[in-house]
N, C-alpha and C positions, 0 to 999 in steps of 0.2 A: 726512566727513574727516578730522576728529578721529584718528583710527583709522590715519587714513595715516601721521601727524605722524610718530610712528618711526619708521617703513621708509624716509621722508625725508629726517631728521636720520639716519638709519645709512649711508644712499647716502652722504650730502655727506661724513659721515665714513669712512668709504673711501678715497676721491675724496683728503683732504687725505693720509692714512695711505699708500697708494698713493703717491704723489705724493713722502713726510718716505722713507720704507723706500725708492725709486728712489735715492736721493740718496746716502744715509746710513745707510738702517737705520733700527728704531725704531720702522714705522707701527704696528708691539701698541699703544702711548703711543695711541693715537689711535684705534683701531680697536677693542679690547677693552673698556675704559671705557664706551663711547658701546653695545654691545653688552648691557654687563651693566644701564646703567644703561637701556634705553628695553625691554627684554625683564629684566625681575626674578623673574622665575616661574617658566622655564627653568635648566634643571639647566644647571652649567656649566661638565663635559664637554659641552654638548651648544653649546654657546655659543662653548669651547673650537675646538670640531673645523667649525665655521662662521665661525670669523674661518682658521683653519686653507687651509679650499678656497677661500675669499677672497681673502686674501694670495697662496697660487703662483702665479696667473693674472698679479696685477703685477710680483710677484717674478721669474717666467717672462718676463715678457714684458721687462723692464729687461735682464734677464738677456740677449736677443735683439738687441734696441738696442743693446748695449755692447756683442755682439761681431760688428756690421757695422761701428764706425767706431773701434773701440781693440784693438789686436796685442793680442790674451786671451793672458796666462801658463797656456798650461793644462798643462802640464808641473809645477806647483804644484796650480793649480787641482782639474782633475779629482779625483788621492789626497784631498787633501784632502776632496772632495766624496762620496768612497764612504766616508772612514772617517768624515766628520760621517752620512749617513745610515747608516749601523755602528750611528755610538754613540750616535744619537739615540731608536733606539726601547730601546734598553737604558738611557738615563737616564729615559722613560717610566716603567721598572718600576723604577728605582730609591727612586720616590717611596712607595712602599709603605713604605719601610723607614729613613728618610734624610729627616726633617723639613723642611718649606720653611725654615723659621724658620732654620735655623742655619745657610743658606750667605746668607743676607743679607746680615750684618757681612761677610760676604769679599767679597761683591762691592759691595760701597759702596765700600771700600776700594780696590779695582780698578777701580774705575771712578774715583771719586778720582786715581785714579794716573795713568790715562788721561791723564783731561783736565789735569792737572797737567804731565805733559811732554810732551805735546803743545799746549797754550803757552807755556811758557817754553821749547822745542825749535824756533825760529822755521820753520829749516831744514825741520822734522818736517813727510816728504810731500811736499815739494814738488816734486824731481826723481826722475824714475823711474833707481831706478840697483839693477838687480838682482842681490841680496851670494852667494844660492846656486845652486849648480850642483851635478848627477851625487846620487851618495847621501845625500848633509846635504840637500840641497835636495825628497828623497822622502821621507826619515826626517821633516824637521819638516813637511812638510806632511799625510802621516798624523797626528802627535802631536798638529796644533793643528787640526786637523780634526776628527778623534778627540774631543780636551777638546769642542770647542763643541760640535760635536753631541748630545755628551753633557748639557750644561749646556741648551739648551735645548728640548732631550723632557725636561729635569728641571724648567729650571724658564723660560727662554725670552727674560724684557725681557731689550733689547739686544744681540741676538745679530748682531745686524748691523755695529752699533758694533764688537761688539771684537776679529770679524773683520773687517772696515778697520785700525785699531789693529794688531791681531798682524800681520796683509800687508803694513804699513808698513814694521812693526820688526824683523822676524828676512828679508823677504826683499825689501825694498829698493825697497819698489813708491811712487809715485807715490800721494795722493788714490783721481787717477781711478781706475788700472789695481786698487787695493786694493777700491776700491769693484763697478770690475765683476764682481770677483775674489766677491766677499763673496755676490753675487746669486745667483751658482751654487753657490754654497754652500748658501747661504737655499734654493733651490730644490729640493736634496737633504737635506732634514730637515722641512724640510713634508712631502715628500711620504710621508718617514717615520711623523714623526707621525700624518699620513691613512689610511696603512695601519694606524691602530688606532682610529682617529675613526670613520672610510665602515662599515666592515665593525660595529660596534656601532654602528650609527646612531646616533653623535651628531653631528647635522648637521640642520641645518632647510635642506631643499636650493634653495625659493624663493627665500628671503632671501639663500642665500650666493652663489645663480646671478646676482643685484640686485647684491651688495654685491662681487664681480667684476668686472662690467663695471667700476663707477665705480673699483675698484680699478687694473684695465689700462687706465682712459683716466687716472687721479694718475701712473699711473707712464708715461707717455710724455711727459706733463709733465715731473714730476722726470727724467728720462731726457734731457731734450730740455736741461731746466736744466745739467744738470752737465755734457752735453758742450760747453757754449757757453761757460761762467766757468770748466769745467777745474778744477784740484785749490786752488786759494785759496776759490773759494767753498765746493766742496767740504765743505773744512778748519773752515769759520766752521761753516757747520747741524752738525756732525761737531762740534764744541763747545758750540754749542745745545742738540742732542741731548743728548748726551752730560749736560749741565745739569743738564737737564730730570728725564733720570735717578738722576742725583745728589740732586735732592731727590725723586723716587718715594722711592726704595730707604731716605734718611732718614726718611722718615715713618715709613713699618710700618716699618721696625727700631724707632724708636724711642717710635712709639704704640702699638706692636702692635698690629700690623693685619695 
């Protein structure tokens, strides 16, 4: 019975991760630490591969549910997703020559800026007023998708939250549409990562399938909450998740983790 306890905790963590991720991203804050705590003897690459496999199903389910209820801004989302897919693999390759410790302070500053901007600009993300069109929209979508894709492949934490902030700031989306769009881009980056992890055998398939099922269940709950309560609710959860990310990055940066 005790041998099953770690798996039970992981299933529960996957459900919570799917719920949080469906609203604002950040499910990795729950799922990755849970995997490392429950499977301390497993290689990190295998745990990351297992996490990505579980996450992609929940994220894809959330994207599908949003698409059924929200008028998806596909002209922006699809180019961003394609660029993110292409650059995510490049980000994974960059780990060999650019140490992750070098980017932690920068990411911490960006998170603090995102939280401060959202907190003090009260109307930020409350109204859906797309501001870009034509070639400029396409250029911004490819650029931002590529940058976020590279970051997700290279490092990862906070990808969904960054996407939401950027979709609102540069395209005039509200939190609901930005969250919906972020899910599509996240699916692309997760698939790019799995293109490396799965052929290399970095996955515990039985555990990944169980966590994927729980992640999907969590994403159903999270998407329902987001669609029911709208942008105001997503804004609150966004600030909470970004706050947790700031604390984590500050600890990792100054404690030298």
